[in-house]
LUMMARVO-999246 format. One record per atom (N, C-alpha, C): residue in one letter; atom name; z, x, y. Coordinates in steps of 0.2 Angstrom, whole numbers, plus 5000, padded with zeros to 4 digits. Each point is the difference from the previous one (the first is absolute). Layout:
% residues N
<rec r="A" a="CA" Z="Z" X="X" Y="Y"/>
...
***
This chain:
% residues 150
<rec r="M" a="N" Z="5060" X="4948" Y="4994"/>
<rec r="M" a="CA" Z="4998" X="5006" Y="4995"/>
<rec r="M" a="C" Z="4992" X="5001" Y="5000"/>
<rec r="I" a="N" Z="5000" X="5008" Y="4999"/>
<rec r="I" a="CA" Z="4991" X="4999" Y="5000"/>
<rec r="I" a="C" Z="4999" X="5006" Y="4995"/>
<rec r="L" a="N" Z="4997" X="4997" Y="4995"/>
<rec r="L" a="CA" Z="4997" X="5003" Y="4993"/>
<rec r="L" a="C" Z="4995" X="5006" Y="5002"/>
<rec r="T" a="N" Z="4999" X="5004" Y="4997"/>
<rec r="T" a="CA" Z="4996" X="5007" Y="5003"/>
<rec r="T" a="C" Z="4999" X="5003" Y="4993"/>
<rec r="P" a="N" Z="4997" X="4996" Y="4994"/>
<rec r="P" a="CA" Z="4997" X="5004" Y="4995"/>
<rec r="P" a="C" Z="4992" X="5003" Y="5000"/>
<rec r="H" a="N" Z="4999" X="5004" Y="4995"/>
<rec r="H" a="CA" Z="4994" X="5002" Y="4998"/>
<rec r="H" a="C" Z="4999" X="4996" Y="4996"/>
<rec r="V" a="N" Z="4992" X="5001" Y="4999"/>
<rec r="V" a="CA" Z="4995" X="4996" Y="4995"/>
<rec r="V" a="C" Z="5005" X="4999" Y="4994"/>
<rec r="G" a="N" Z="5001" X="5007" Y="4996"/>
<rec r="G" a="CA" Z="5007" X="4999" Y="4995"/>
<rec r="G" a="C" Z="5004" X="4997" Y="4999"/>
<rec r="E" a="N" Z="5004" X="5000" Y="5005"/>
<rec r="E" a="CA" Z="5007" X="4996" Y="5001"/>
<rec r="E" a="C" Z="4998" X="4993" Y="5002"/>
<rec r="L" a="N" Z="4997" X="4997" Y="5003"/>
<rec r="L" a="CA" Z="4997" X="4994" Y="5000"/>
<rec r="L" a="C" Z="4997" X="4998" Y="4995"/>
<rec r="A" a="N" Z="4997" X="5002" Y="4997"/>
<rec r="A" a="CA" Z="4997" X="5000" Y="4992"/>
<rec r="A" a="C" Z="5005" X="4997" Y="4997"/>
<rec r="R" a="N" Z="5006" X="5004" Y="4999"/>
<rec r="R" a="CA" Z="5006" X="4999" Y="4996"/>
<rec r="R" a="C" Z="5002" X="4995" Y="5001"/>
<rec r="L" a="N" Z="5002" X="4998" Y="5007"/>
<rec r="L" a="CA" Z="5005" X="4994" Y="5003"/>
<rec r="L" a="C" Z="4996" X="4994" Y="4999"/>
<rec r="I" a="N" Z="4993" X="5000" Y="5000"/>
<rec r="I" a="CA" Z="4997" X="4993" Y="5001"/>
<rec r="I" a="C" Z="4996" X="4999" Y="4993"/>
<rec r="Q" a="N" Z="5003" X="5005" Y="4995"/>
<rec r="Q" a="CA" Z="4997" X="5000" Y="4994"/>
<rec r="Q" a="C" Z="4991" X="5000" Y="4999"/>
<rec r="K" a="N" Z="4996" X="5004" Y="5005"/>
<rec r="K" a="CA" Z="4994" X="4999" Y="4998"/>
<rec r="K" a="C" Z="4999" X="5007" Y="4999"/>
<rec r="S" a="N" Z="4993" X="5001" Y="5000"/>
<rec r="S" a="CA" Z="4998" X="5008" Y="4997"/>
<rec r="S" a="C" Z="4998" X="5002" Y="5007"/>
<rec r="N" a="N" Z="5000" X="5009" Y="5001"/>
<rec r="N" a="CA" Z="4998" X="5003" Y="5005"/>
<rec r="N" a="C" Z="4993" X="4996" Y="5002"/>
<rec r="E" a="N" Z="4996" X="4999" Y="4995"/>
<rec r="E" a="CA" Z="4990" X="4999" Y="5003"/>
<rec r="E" a="C" Z="5001" X="4994" Y="5003"/>
<rec r="E" a="N" Z="5005" X="4995" Y="4998"/>
<rec r="E" a="CA" Z="4999" X="4993" Y="5002"/>
<rec r="E" a="C" Z="5004" X="5002" Y="5007"/>
<rec r="I" a="N" Z="5004" X="5003" Y="5002"/>
<rec r="I" a="CA" Z="5001" X="5001" Y="5007"/>
<rec r="I" a="C" Z="4996" X="5003" Y="5004"/>
<rec r="L" a="N" Z="4997" X="5005" Y="4996"/>
<rec r="L" a="CA" Z="4994" X="5004" Y="5005"/>
<rec r="L" a="C" Z="4994" X="4996" Y="5002"/>
<rec r="Q" a="N" Z="4999" X="4996" Y="4994"/>
<rec r="Q" a="CA" Z="4993" X="4997" Y="5002"/>
<rec r="Q" a="C" Z="5003" X="4994" Y="5007"/>
<rec r="N" a="N" Z="5006" X="4997" Y="4999"/>
<rec r="N" a="CA" Z="5002" X="4994" Y="5004"/>
<rec r="N" a="C" Z="5006" X="5002" Y="5005"/>
<rec r="R" a="N" Z="5000" X="5007" Y="5005"/>
<rec r="R" a="CA" Z="5007" X="5000" Y="5001"/>
<rec r="R" a="C" Z="5001" X="4996" Y="5006"/>
<rec r="V" a="N" Z="4993" X="4998" Y="5004"/>
<rec r="V" a="CA" Z="5002" X="4995" Y="5005"/>
<rec r="V" a="C" Z="5003" X="4994" Y="4998"/>
<rec r="Q" a="N" Z="4997" X="4997" Y="4995"/>
<rec r="Q" a="CA" Z="5002" X="4992" Y="4998"/>
<rec r="Q" a="C" Z="5007" X="5001" Y="4998"/>
<rec r="I" a="N" Z="5002" X="5006" Y="4995"/>
<rec r="I" a="CA" Z="5005" X="5001" Y="4996"/>
<rec r="I" a="C" Z="5007" X="5000" Y="5006"/>
<rec r="V" a="N" Z="4998" X="5005" Y="5006"/>
<rec r="V" a="CA" Z="5005" X="5000" Y="5004"/>
<rec r="V" a="C" Z="5001" X="4994" Y="5005"/>
<rec r="R" a="N" Z="4995" X="4998" Y="5001"/>
<rec r="R" a="CA" Z="5002" X="4992" Y="5003"/>
<rec r="R" a="C" Z="5003" X="4996" Y="4996"/>
<rec r="E" a="N" Z="4998" X="4999" Y="4995"/>
<rec r="E" a="CA" Z="5004" X="4995" Y="4994"/>
<rec r="E" a="C" Z="5008" X="5002" Y="4998"/>
<rec r="W" a="N" Z="5001" X="5006" Y="4999"/>
<rec r="W" a="CA" Z="5006" X="5001" Y="4998"/>
<rec r="W" a="C" Z="5006" X="5001" Y="5007"/>
<rec r="A" a="N" Z="4997" X="5003" Y="5006"/>
<rec r="A" a="CA" Z="5006" X="4999" Y="5007"/>
<rec r="A" a="C" Z="5000" X="4992" Y="5000"/>
<rec r="T" a="N" Z="4994" X="4994" Y="4999"/>
<rec r="T" a="CA" Z="5005" X="4994" Y="5001"/>
<rec r="T" a="C" Z="5003" X="4998" Y="4994"/>
<rec r="I" a="N" Z="4999" X="5003" Y="4995"/>
<rec r="I" a="CA" Z="5004" X="4997" Y="4994"/>
<rec r="I" a="C" Z="5007" X="5001" Y="5000"/>
<rec r="L" a="N" Z="5001" X="5006" Y="5000"/>
<rec r="L" a="CA" Z="5006" X="5004" Y="5003"/>
<rec r="L" a="C" Z="5004" X="4998" Y="5007"/>
<rec r="G" a="N" Z="4995" X="4999" Y="5002"/>
<rec r="G" a="CA" Z="5002" X="4998" Y="5009"/>
<rec r="G" a="C" Z="5004" X="5007" Y="5002"/>
<rec r="K" a="N" Z="4996" X="5005" Y="5000"/>
<rec r="K" a="CA" Z="5002" X="5006" Y="5001"/>
<rec r="K" a="C" Z="4994" X="5004" Y="5003"/>
<rec r="V" a="N" Z="5001" X="5006" Y="5006"/>
<rec r="V" a="CA" Z="4995" X="5004" Y="5001"/>
<rec r="V" a="C" Z="4998" X="5003" Y="4995"/>
<rec r="L" a="N" Z="4993" X="5002" Y="4997"/>
<rec r="L" a="CA" Z="4999" X="5003" Y="4995"/>
<rec r="L" a="C" Z="4996" X="5005" Y="5004"/>
<rec r="L" a="N" Z="5001" X="5008" Y="4999"/>
<rec r="L" a="CA" Z="4997" X="5005" Y="5001"/>
<rec r="L" a="C" Z="4996" X="5004" Y="4994"/>
<rec r="L" a="N" Z="4994" X="4999" Y="4998"/>
<rec r="L" a="CA" Z="4996" X="5004" Y="4997"/>
<rec r="L" a="C" Z="4999" X="5007" Y="5001"/>
<rec r="K" a="N" Z="5003" X="5005" Y="4996"/>
<rec r="K" a="CA" Z="4998" X="5007" Y="5003"/>
<rec r="K" a="C" Z="4992" X="5003" Y="4998"/>
<rec r="G" a="N" Z="4996" X="5002" Y="5003"/>
<rec r="G" a="CA" Z="4994" X="5003" Y="4998"/>
<rec r="G" a="C" Z="4996" X="5001" Y="5005"/>
<rec r="V" a="N" Z="4993" X="5001" Y="4997"/>
<rec r="V" a="CA" Z="4996" X="5001" Y="5007"/>
<rec r="V" a="C" Z="4995" X="4993" Y="5001"/>
<rec r="P" a="N" Z="5000" X="4996" Y="5002"/>
<rec r="P" a="CA" Z="5005" X="5001" Y="5006"/>
<rec r="P" a="C" Z="5006" X="4994" Y="4998"/>
<rec r="T" a="N" Z="5006" X="5002" Y="5004"/>
<rec r="T" a="CA" Z="5005" X="4997" Y="4998"/>
<rec r="T" a="C" Z="4998" X="4991" Y="5003"/>
<rec r="I" a="N" Z="5003" X="4996" Y="4996"/>
<rec r="I" a="CA" Z="4999" X="4995" Y="5001"/>
<rec r="I" a="C" Z="5007" X="4995" Y="5000"/>
<rec r="I" a="N" Z="5003" X="4997" Y="5005"/>
<rec r="I" a="CA" Z="5005" X="4997" Y="5004"/>
<rec r="I" a="C" Z="5001" X="4993" Y="4999"/>
<rec r="G" a="N" Z="5002" X="4995" Y="4997"/>
<rec r="G" a="CA" Z="5000" X="4993" Y="4998"/>
<rec r="G" a="C" Z="5006" X="4998" Y="5004"/>
<rec r="D" a="N" Z="4999" X="4993" Y="5001"/>
<rec r="D" a="CA" Z="5007" X="4998" Y="5004"/>
<rec r="D" a="C" Z="5000" X="4993" Y="4996"/>
<rec r="P" a="N" Z="5006" X="4996" Y="4999"/>
<rec r="P" a="CA" Z="5001" X="4994" Y="4998"/>
<rec r="P" a="C" Z="4995" X="4993" Y="5000"/>
<rec r="R" a="N" Z="4996" X="5002" Y="5007"/>
<rec r="R" a="CA" Z="4997" X="4995" Y="5002"/>
<rec r="R" a="C" Z="4993" X="5000" Y="4999"/>
<rec r="G" a="N" Z="4998" X="5006" Y="4994"/>
<rec r="G" a="CA" Z="4994" X="5001" Y="4997"/>
<rec r="G" a="C" Z="4995" X="5005" Y="5006"/>
<rec r="N" a="N" Z="5003" X="5003" Y="5006"/>
<rec r="N" a="CA" Z="4995" X="5003" Y="5005"/>
<rec r="N" a="C" Z="5001" X="5007" Y="4996"/>
<rec r="I" a="N" Z="4994" X="5004" Y="5001"/>
<rec r="I" a="CA" Z="4998" X="5007" Y="4998"/>
<rec r="I" a="C" Z="5000" X="5004" Y="5003"/>
<rec r="Y" a="N" Z="5001" X="5007" Y="5002"/>
<rec r="Y" a="CA" Z="5002" X="5005" Y="5001"/>
<rec r="Y" a="C" Z="4995" X="5006" Y="4998"/>
<rec r="F" a="N" Z="4997" X="5003" Y="5003"/>
<rec r="F" a="CA" Z="4999" X="5006" Y="4997"/>
<rec r="F" a="C" Z="5003" X="5007" Y="5004"/>
<rec r="N" a="N" Z="5002" X="5006" Y="4998"/>
<rec r="N" a="CA" Z="5001" X="5003" Y="5004"/>
<rec r="N" a="C" Z="4995" X="5008" Y="4999"/>
<rec r="L" a="N" Z="4996" X="5001" Y="5007"/>
<rec r="L" a="CA" Z="4993" X="5005" Y="4997"/>
<rec r="L" a="C" Z="5002" X="5007" Y="5000"/>
<rec r="T" a="N" Z="5008" X="5002" Y="5002"/>
<rec r="T" a="CA" Z="5002" X="5008" Y="5000"/>
<rec r="T" a="C" Z="5002" X="5002" Y="4992"/>
<rec r="A" a="N" Z="5000" X="5006" Y="5000"/>
<rec r="A" a="CA" Z="5001" X="5002" Y="4995"/>
<rec r="A" a="C" Z="4996" X="5004" Y="4996"/>
<rec r="N" a="N" Z="5000" X="5003" Y="4995"/>
<rec r="N" a="CA" Z="4996" X="5004" Y="4997"/>
<rec r="N" a="C" Z="5002" X="5002" Y="4992"/>
<rec r="S" a="N" Z="4996" X="5003" Y="4995"/>
<rec r="S" a="CA" Z="5001" X="5002" Y="4994"/>
<rec r="S" a="C" Z="5005" X="5004" Y="4998"/>
<rec r="G" a="N" Z="5002" X="5004" Y="5005"/>
<rec r="G" a="CA" Z="5006" X="5005" Y="4998"/>
<rec r="G" a="C" Z="5006" X="4998" Y="5002"/>
<rec r="M" a="N" Z="4999" X="4993" Y="5001"/>
<rec r="M" a="CA" Z="5006" X="4998" Y="5001"/>
<rec r="M" a="C" Z="5003" X="4995" Y="4993"/>
<rec r="A" a="N" Z="4995" X="5001" Y="4995"/>
<rec r="A" a="CA" Z="5003" X="4998" Y="4993"/>
<rec r="A" a="C" Z="5002" X="5004" Y="4995"/>
<rec r="T" a="N" Z="5007" X="5002" Y="5004"/>
<rec r="T" a="CA" Z="5005" X="5005" Y="4995"/>
<rec r="T" a="C" Z="5006" X="4998" Y="4999"/>
<rec r="A" a="N" Z="5004" X="5002" Y="4997"/>
<rec r="A" a="CA" Z="5007" X="4997" Y="4999"/>
<rec r="A" a="C" Z="5005" X="5001" Y="5006"/>
<rec r="G" a="N" Z="5002" X="4995" Y="5003"/>
<rec r="G" a="CA" Z="5005" X="5001" Y="5004"/>
<rec r="G" a="C" Z="4997" X="4996" Y="5006"/>
<rec r="C" a="N" Z="4993" X="4999" Y="5001"/>
<rec r="C" a="CA" Z="5000" X="4998" Y="5007"/>
<rec r="C" a="C" Z="5001" X="4993" Y="5000"/>
<rec r="G" a="N" Z="5000" X="4996" Y="4994"/>
<rec r="G" a="CA" Z="5002" X="4992" Y="5002"/>
<rec r="G" a="C" Z="5006" X="5000" Y="5002"/>
<rec r="D" a="N" Z="5006" X="5006" Y="4999"/>
<rec r="D" a="CA" Z="5006" X="4999" Y="5001"/>
<rec r="D" a="C" Z="5000" X="5001" Y="5009"/>
<rec r="V" a="N" Z="4995" X="5003" Y="5002"/>
<rec r="V" a="CA" Z="5000" X="5002" Y="5007"/>
<rec r="V" a="C" Z="4997" X="4993" Y="5004"/>
<rec r="L" a="N" Z="4996" X="4997" Y="4997"/>
<rec r="L" a="CA" Z="4998" X="4995" Y="5003"/>
<rec r="L" a="C" Z="5006" X="4993" Y="4999"/>
<rec r="T" a="N" Z="5003" X="4999" Y="4997"/>
<rec r="T" a="CA" Z="5006" X="4998" Y="5000"/>
<rec r="T" a="C" Z="5004" X="5001" Y="5004"/>
<rec r="G" a="N" Z="5003" X="5006" Y="5000"/>
<rec r="G" a="CA" Z="5004" X="5003" Y="5006"/>
<rec r="G" a="C" Z="4998" X="4999" Y="5008"/>
<rec r="I" a="N" Z="4993" X="4999" Y="5001"/>
<rec r="I" a="CA" Z="4998" X="5000" Y="5007"/>
<rec r="I" a="C" Z="4999" X="4993" Y="4998"/>
<rec r="I" a="N" Z="4999" X="4994" Y="4996"/>
<rec r="I" a="CA" Z="4999" X="4992" Y="5001"/>
<rec r="I" a="C" Z="5009" X="5000" Y="5001"/>
<rec r="A" a="N" Z="5007" X="5002" Y="4997"/>
<rec r="A" a="CA" Z="5004" X="4999" Y="5001"/>
<rec r="A" a="C" Z="5004" X="5003" Y="5006"/>
<rec r="G" a="N" Z="4996" X="5003" Y="5004"/>
<rec r="G" a="CA" Z="5002" X="5002" Y="5006"/>
<rec r="G" a="C" Z="4998" X="4995" Y="5006"/>
<rec r="F" a="N" Z="4995" X="4997" Y="4998"/>
<rec r="F" a="CA" Z="4997" X="4994" Y="5004"/>
<rec r="F" a="C" Z="5005" X="4995" Y="5000"/>
<rec r="L" a="N" Z="5002" X="4999" Y="4994"/>
<rec r="L" a="CA" Z="5003" X="4993" Y="4998"/>
<rec r="L" a="C" Z="5008" X="5002" Y="5004"/>
<rec r="A" a="N" Z="5002" X="5006" Y="4999"/>
<rec r="A" a="CA" Z="5007" X="5002" Y="5004"/>
<rec r="A" a="C" Z="5000" X="4999" Y="5007"/>
<rec r="Q" a="N" Z="4993" X="5000" Y="5003"/>
<rec r="Q" a="CA" Z="5000" X="5000" Y="5006"/>
<rec r="Q" a="C" Z="4999" X="4991" Y="5003"/>
<rec r="G" a="N" Z="4999" X="4996" Y="4994"/>
<rec r="G" a="CA" Z="5000" X="4993" Y="5002"/>
<rec r="G" a="C" Z="4993" X="4997" Y="5000"/>
<rec r="M" a="N" Z="4994" X="5005" Y="4997"/>
<rec r="M" a="CA" Z="4995" X="4997" Y="4999"/>
<rec r="M" a="C" Z="4999" X="4994" Y="4993"/>
<rec r="P" a="N" Z="4996" X="4994" Y="5003"/>
<rec r="P" a="CA" Z="5000" X="4997" Y="4995"/>
<rec r="P" a="C" Z="4997" X="5003" Y="4992"/>
<rec r="P" a="N" Z="5001" X="4998" Y="4994"/>
<rec r="P" a="CA" Z="4998" X="5003" Y="4995"/>
<rec r="P" a="C" Z="4991" X="5002" Y="5000"/>
<rec r="L" a="N" Z="4996" X="4994" Y="5002"/>
<rec r="L" a="CA" Z="4993" X="5001" Y="5001"/>
<rec r="L" a="C" Z="4998" X="5007" Y="5003"/>
<rec r="E" a="N" Z="5005" X="4998" Y="5006"/>
<rec r="E" a="CA" Z="4995" X="5005" Y="5005"/>
<rec r="E" a="C" Z="5004" X="5008" Y="4999"/>
<rec r="A" a="N" Z="5007" X="5000" Y="4997"/>
<rec r="A" a="CA" Z="5002" X="5006" Y="4997"/>
<rec r="A" a="C" Z="4994" X="5003" Y="4995"/>
<rec r="A" a="N" Z="4998" X="4996" Y="4995"/>
<rec r="A" a="CA" Z="4994" X="5002" Y="4996"/>
<rec r="A" a="C" Z="4995" X="5003" Y="5002"/>
<rec r="V" a="N" Z="4998" X="4997" Y="5004"/>
<rec r="V" a="CA" Z="4992" X="5001" Y="5004"/>
<rec r="V" a="C" Z="5001" X="5007" Y="5004"/>
<rec r="A" a="N" Z="5005" X="4999" Y="5004"/>
<rec r="A" a="CA" Z="5001" X="5006" Y="5004"/>
<rec r="A" a="C" Z="5001" X="5005" Y="4994"/>
<rec r="G" a="N" Z="5004" X="5000" Y="4998"/>
<rec r="G" a="CA" Z="5002" X="5006" Y="4993"/>
<rec r="G" a="C" Z="4996" X="5002" Y="4998"/>
<rec r="A" a="N" Z="4995" X="4996" Y="4996"/>
<rec r="A" a="CA" Z="4993" X="5004" Y="4998"/>
<rec r="A" a="C" Z="4996" X="5002" Y="5004"/>
<rec r="F" a="N" Z="5001" X="4999" Y="5005"/>
<rec r="F" a="CA" Z="4995" X="5002" Y="5006"/>
<rec r="F" a="C" Z="5002" X="5008" Y="5000"/>
<rec r="V" a="N" Z="5007" X="5000" Y="5003"/>
<rec r="V" a="CA" Z="5004" X="5008" Y="5003"/>
<rec r="V" a="C" Z="4999" X="5003" Y="4994"/>
<rec r="H" a="N" Z="5001" X="4997" Y="4993"/>
<rec r="H" a="CA" Z="5001" X="5004" Y="4994"/>
<rec r="H" a="C" Z="4994" X="5003" Y="4999"/>
<rec r="G" a="N" Z="4994" X="4997" Y="5000"/>
<rec r="G" a="CA" Z="4993" X="5000" Y="4999"/>
<rec r="G" a="C" Z="4997" X="5006" Y="5008"/>
<rec r="L" a="N" Z="5001" X="4999" Y="5004"/>
<rec r="L" a="CA" Z="4999" X="5004" Y="5005"/>
<rec r="L" a="C" Z="5003" X="5007" Y="4999"/>
<rec r="A" a="N" Z="5007" X="5000" Y="4999"/>
<rec r="A" a="CA" Z="5005" X="5006" Y="4998"/>
<rec r="A" a="C" Z="4995" X="5003" Y="4994"/>
<rec r="G" a="N" Z="4996" X="4998" Y="4996"/>
<rec r="G" a="CA" Z="4997" X="5003" Y="4993"/>
<rec r="G" a="C" Z="4994" X="5002" Y="5003"/>
<rec r="D" a="N" Z="4998" X="4996" Y="5005"/>
<rec r="D" a="CA" Z="4992" X="5002" Y="5003"/>
<rec r="D" a="C" Z="5001" X="5008" Y="5003"/>
<rec r="L" a="N" Z="5005" X="5000" Y="5004"/>
<rec r="L" a="CA" Z="5003" X="5006" Y="5005"/>
<rec r="L" a="C" Z="5001" X="5005" Y="4995"/>
<rec r="A" a="N" Z="5003" X="4998" Y="4996"/>
<rec r="A" a="CA" Z="5001" X="5007" Y="4994"/>
<rec r="A" a="C" Z="4996" X="5002" Y="4997"/>
<rec r="K" a="N" Z="4994" X="4995" Y="4998"/>
<rec r="K" a="CA" Z="4992" X="5004" Y="4996"/>
<rec r="K" a="C" Z="4998" X="5002" Y="5007"/>
<rec r="E" a="N" Z="5000" X="4999" Y="5007"/>
<rec r="E" a="CA" Z="4996" X="5004" Y="5003"/>
<rec r="E" a="C" Z="5003" X="5006" Y="5003"/>
<rec r="S" a="N" Z="5008" X="5003" Y="4998"/>
<rec r="S" a="CA" Z="5001" X="5006" Y="5003"/>
<rec r="S" a="C" Z="5002" X="5006" Y="4990"/>
<rec r="L" a="N" Z="5000" X="4994" Y="4995"/>
<rec r="L" a="CA" Z="5002" X="5004" Y="4993"/>
<rec r="L" a="C" Z="4994" X="4998" Y="4996"/>
<rec r="G" a="N" Z="4997" X="4995" Y="5001"/>
<rec r="G" a="CA" Z="4994" X="4999" Y="4994"/>
<rec r="G" a="C" Z="5002" X="4996" Y="4994"/>
<rec r="E" a="N" Z="4996" X="4998" Y="4998"/>
<rec r="E" a="CA" Z="5003" X="4992" Y="4994"/>
<rec r="E" a="C" Z="5002" X="5004" Y="4994"/>
<rec r="R" a="N" Z="4998" X="5006" Y="4997"/>
<rec r="R" a="CA" Z="5002" X="5001" Y="4996"/>
<rec r="R" a="C" Z="5006" X="5004" Y="5000"/>
<rec r="G" a="N" Z="5004" X="5000" Y="4995"/>
<rec r="G" a="CA" Z="5009" X="5001" Y="5001"/>
<rec r="G" a="C" Z="5004" X="4997" Y="5006"/>
<rec r="M" a="N" Z="4996" X="4994" Y="5002"/>
<rec r="M" a="CA" Z="5006" X="4997" Y="5004"/>
<rec r="M" a="C" Z="5005" X="4998" Y="4997"/>
<rec r="I" a="N" Z="5007" X="4998" Y="5003"/>
<rec r="I" a="CA" Z="5005" X="4998" Y="4996"/>
<rec r="I" a="C" Z="5003" X="4997" Y="5007"/>
<rec r="A" a="N" Z="5005" X="4996" Y="4996"/>
<rec r="A" a="CA" Z="5004" X="4994" Y="5002"/>
<rec r="A" a="C" Z="5004" X="5002" Y="5008"/>
<rec r="S" a="N" Z="5001" X="5007" Y="4999"/>
<rec r="S" a="CA" Z="5004" X="5003" Y="5004"/>
<rec r="S" a="C" Z="4995" X="5001" Y="5006"/>
<rec r="D" a="N" Z="4994" X="5001" Y="5000"/>
<rec r="D" a="CA" Z="4995" X="5000" Y="5006"/>
<rec r="D" a="C" Z="4999" X="4995" Y="5003"/>
<rec r="I" a="N" Z="5000" X="4995" Y="4996"/>
<rec r="I" a="CA" Z="4999" X="4993" Y="5003"/>
<rec r="I" a="C" Z="5006" X="4999" Y="5006"/>
<rec r="Q" a="N" Z="5006" X="5000" Y="4996"/>
<rec r="Q" a="CA" Z="5007" X="5000" Y="5004"/>
<rec r="Q" a="C" Z="4999" X="5003" Y="5007"/>
<rec r="N" a="N" Z="4998" X="5006" Y="4999"/>
<rec r="N" a="CA" Z="5002" X="5006" Y="5005"/>
<rec r="N" a="C" Z="4994" X="4999" Y="5006"/>
<rec r="H" a="N" Z="4996" X="4995" Y="4999"/>
<rec r="H" a="CA" Z="4994" X="4998" Y="5004"/>
<rec r="H" a="C" Z="5002" X="4992" Y="5003"/>
<rec r="V" a="N" Z="5005" X="4999" Y="4998"/>
<rec r="V" a="CA" Z="5002" X="4992" Y="5003"/>
<rec r="V" a="C" Z="5002" X="5000" Y="5008"/>
<rec r="P" a="N" Z="5003" X="5006" Y="5002"/>
<rec r="P" a="CA" Z="5002" X="4998" Y="5007"/>
<rec r="P" a="C" Z="4993" X="5002" Y="5003"/>
<rec r="A" a="N" Z="4995" X="5005" Y="4998"/>
<rec r="A" a="CA" Z="4994" X="5001" Y="5005"/>
<rec r="A" a="C" Z="4996" X="4994" Y="4998"/>
<rec r="A" a="N" Z="5001" X="4995" Y="4995"/>
<rec r="A" a="CA" Z="4997" X="4993" Y="4999"/>
<rec r="A" a="C" Z="5002" X="4995" Y="5007"/>
<rec r="L" a="N" Z="5004" X="5002" Y="4998"/>
<rec r="L" a="CA" Z="5004" X="4994" Y="5007"/>
<rec r="L" a="C" Z="5000" X="5002" Y="5006"/>
<rec r="Q" a="N" Z="4999" X="5006" Y="5002"/>
<rec r="Q" a="CA" Z="5000" X="5003" Y="5006"/>
<rec r="Q" a="C" Z="4992" X="4998" Y="5002"/>
<rec r="T" a="N" Z="4995" X="5002" Y="4996"/>
<rec r="T" a="CA" Z="4993" X="4998" Y="4999"/>
<rec r="T" a="C" Z="4998" X="4992" Y="5004"/>
<rec r="I" a="N" Z="5005" X="4995" Y="4995"/>
<rec r="I" a="CA" Z="4999" X="4993" Y="5003"/>
<rec r="I" a="C" Z="5003" X="4999" Y="5006"/>
<rec r="E" a="N" Z="5005" X="5003" Y="5002"/>
<rec r="E" a="CA" Z="5004" X="4999" Y="5005"/>
<rec r="E" a="C" Z="4995" X="5002" Y="5007"/>
<rec r="R" a="N" Z="4998" X="5005" Y="4999"/>
<rec r="R" a="CA" Z="4996" X="5004" Y="5005"/>
<rec r="R" a="C" Z="4992" X="4995" Y="5001"/>
<rec r="G" a="N" Z="5000" X="4996" Y="4995"/>
<rec r="G" a="CA" Z="4993" X="4997" Y="5000"/>
<rec r="G" a="C" Z="4995" X="5001" Y="4997"/>
<rec r="N" a="N" Z="4999" X="5008" Y="4995"/>
<rec r="N" a="CA" Z="4995" X="5003" Y="5000"/>
<rec r="N" a="C" Z="4999" X="4999" Y="4993"/>
<rec r="V" a="N" Z="5000" X="4995" Y="4998"/>
<rec r="V" a="CA" Z="4997" X="4996" Y="4992"/>
<rec r="V" a="C" Z="4992" X="4999" Y="5004"/>
<rec r="E" a="N" Z="4996" X="5002" Y="4995"/>
<rec r="E" a="CA" Z="4992" X="5000" Y="5001"/>
<rec r="E" a="C" Z="5000" X="4993" Y="4998"/>
<rec r="E" a="N" Z="4995" X="4997" Y="5004"/>
<rec r="E" a="CA" Z="4997" X="4993" Y="4999"/>
<rec r="E" a="C" Z="4995" X="4998" Y="4994"/>
<rec r="D" a="N" Z="4999" X="5006" Y="4996"/>
<rec r="D" a="CA" Z="4996" X="5000" Y="4997"/>
<rec r="D" a="C" Z="5003" X="4997" Y="4992"/>
<rec r="T" a="N" Z="4994" X="4999" Y="4996"/>
<rec r="T" a="CA" Z="5003" X="4996" Y="4993"/>
<rec r="T" a="C" Z="5004" X="5004" Y="4997"/>
<rec r="K" a="N" Z="5001" X="5007" Y="5000"/>
<rec r="K" a="CA" Z="5004" X="5004" Y="4998"/>
<rec r="K" a="C" Z="5007" X="4998" Y="5001"/>
<rec r="R" a="N" Z="5001" X="4999" Y="5006"/>
<rec r="R" a="CA" Z="5008" X="5001" Y="5003"/>
<rec r="R" a="C" Z="5002" X="4992" Y="5004"/>
<rec r="T" a="N" Z="4995" X="4996" Y="4998"/>
<rec r="T" a="CA" Z="5001" X="4993" Y="5001"/>
<rec r="T" a="C" Z="5007" X="4999" Y="4997"/>
<rec r="P" a="N" Z="5005" X="4996" Y="5003"/>
<rec r="P" a="CA" Z="5006" X="4998" Y="4997"/>
<rec r="P" a="C" Z="5000" X="4997" Y="4995"/>
<rec r="F" a="N" Z="4998" X="4992" Y="5002"/>
<rec r="F" a="CA" Z="5000" X="4995" Y="4995"/>
<rec r="F" a="C" Z="4995" X="4995" Y="5001"/>
<rec r="R" a="N" Z="4997" X="4998" Y="4996"/>
<rec r="R" a="CA" Z="4994" X="4995" Y="5000"/>
<rec r="R" a="C" Z="5004" X="4994" Y="4997"/>
<rec r="R" a="N" Z="4999" X="4995" Y="5003"/>
<rec r="R" a="CA" Z="5003" X="4994" Y="4996"/>
<rec r="R" a="C" Z="4995" X="4997" Y="4999"/>
<rec r="L" a="N" Z="4998" X="4998" Y="4993"/>
<rec r="L" a="CA" Z="4994" X="4997" Y="4997"/>
<rec r="L" a="C" Z="5002" X="4994" Y="4997"/>
<rec r="F" a="N" Z="4994" X="4995" Y="5000"/>
<rec r="F" a="CA" Z="5002" X="4993" Y="4997"/>
<rec r="F" a="C" Z="5003" X="4997" Y="5004"/>
***
């Protein structure tokens, strides 16, 4: 199981305020991924992914234009696709977050952030996958796939 809440959803799930979560995102993701024994992906910028062992991963792709209805459904679809291909849950969550964010970044480059909708991200998923397959992902901090911290 992979949980993919945004701050408000996680606040309701663990009965904390949005402010508490925003002030302690890393600690809360680590704690609750461990308590639940599941992969926990907290959507936002940056997206934070925790595993049951207490490891934390940050996804540095994505942009504020992705904060719109349906974008989380696109993320879930990408992750589910990776799971269906046999990827373990943690890898599927990390790879899914990266592909989703990269697709959003590509959509931003071609369409701009304002007015971006979920289908714009979905339509850029093939280009994001091709970018990765060709090895064209920049090595700078904007597009470094994942940094394991702590």
